[in-house]
C-alpha positions as CSV (number, residue, x, y, z in Angstrom):
1,M,-30.9,98.7,126.8
2,S,-30.3,101.6,124.5
3,D,-27.6,99.4,122.4
4,H,-29.8,96.7,122.2
5,Q,-32.8,99.0,121.1
6,H,-30.4,100.6,118.5
7,D,-29.4,97.3,117.1
8,A,-33.2,96.2,116.8
9,Q,-33.9,99.4,114.9
10,G,-31.0,98.8,112.6
11,Y,-31.9,95.1,112.1
12,W,-35.5,96.0,111.2
13,R,-34.4,98.9,108.9
14,A,-32.1,96.4,107.1
15,N,-35.0,93.8,107.1
16,V,-37.4,96.3,105.6
17,R,-34.7,97.3,102.9
18,I,-34.2,93.7,101.7
19,I,-38.2,93.0,101.6
20,L,-38.7,96.4,99.6
21,T,-35.8,95.3,97.1
22,C,-37.5,92.0,96.9
23,L,-40.7,93.3,96.2
24,V,-39.6,95.7,93.5
25,I,-37.7,92.9,91.7
26,W,-41.0,90.8,91.8
27,A,-43.1,93.6,90.7
28,L,-40.8,94.4,87.8
29,C,-40.8,90.9,86.7
30,S,-44.4,89.8,87.1
31,Y,-46.2,93.2,86.4
32,G,-43.6,95.1,84.4
33,F,-42.0,92.5,82.0
34,G,-45.3,90.3,81.9
35,I,-47.9,92.9,81.5
36,I,-46.8,96.5,81.1
37,L,-43.6,96.1,79.0
38,R,-44.8,93.0,77.1
39,P,-45.4,94.8,73.7
40,M,-41.8,95.9,73.9
41,L,-40.5,92.5,74.8
42,S,-42.6,90.8,72.0
43,S,-39.5,91.0,69.5
44,I,-37.2,88.9,71.7
45,Q,-37.7,85.3,71.3
46,L,-37.1,82.7,74.2
47,G,-38.0,79.2,74.0
48,G,-40.3,79.5,71.0
49,T,-42.2,82.3,72.3
50,D,-41.7,86.1,73.2
51,L,-40.0,87.2,76.3
52,G,-43.0,89.1,77.6
53,F,-45.2,85.9,77.5
54,W,-42.3,83.9,79.0
55,F,-42.2,86.2,81.9
56,A,-45.9,86.3,82.4
57,Q,-46.2,82.3,82.3
58,Q,-42.9,81.1,83.7
59,G,-40.3,83.9,84.4
60,S,-42.1,85.7,87.2
61,I,-42.6,82.2,89.0
62,L,-38.9,81.3,88.6
63,T,-37.9,84.8,89.8
64,F,-40.2,84.5,92.7
65,I,-38.7,81.0,93.6
66,A,-35.2,82.9,93.4
67,I,-36.3,85.7,95.6
68,I,-37.3,83.2,98.3
69,F,-33.9,81.6,98.2
70,F,-32.0,85.1,98.1
71,Y,-34.2,86.3,101.2
72,S,-33.6,83.1,103.1
73,W,-29.7,83.4,102.4
74,R,-29.6,87.3,103.1
75,M,-31.7,87.0,106.2
76,N,-29.2,84.4,107.5
77,K,-26.3,86.6,107.0
78,L,-28.2,89.7,108.5
79,D,-29.1,87.5,111.6
80,E,-25.4,86.7,112.0
81,E,-24.4,90.1,111.5
82,F,-26.9,91.4,114.3
83,G,-26.4,88.5,116.6
84,V,-29.8,87.1,116.4
85,H,-29.2,83.9,114.5
86,E,-30.6,80.5,115.4
87,E,-28.0,77.8,116.7
């Protein structure tokens, strides 16, 4: 029982670390690049507009979709590593 409990703690610790990493990346892309750092990014052109505007309109959405796929892929690997994957 102690090993199982230790594995559960390690699993959730790794899961929370992945979630926090994804949230930091999402916040950096949506709030950081799209709002806070937009004036600094206005000199970089992408697709006919400045990079800050692009992140605010499309970049944060595309980043969020990429995070969803990354989270799914990484959690499948984590589930296999800790022996809790679905068959």
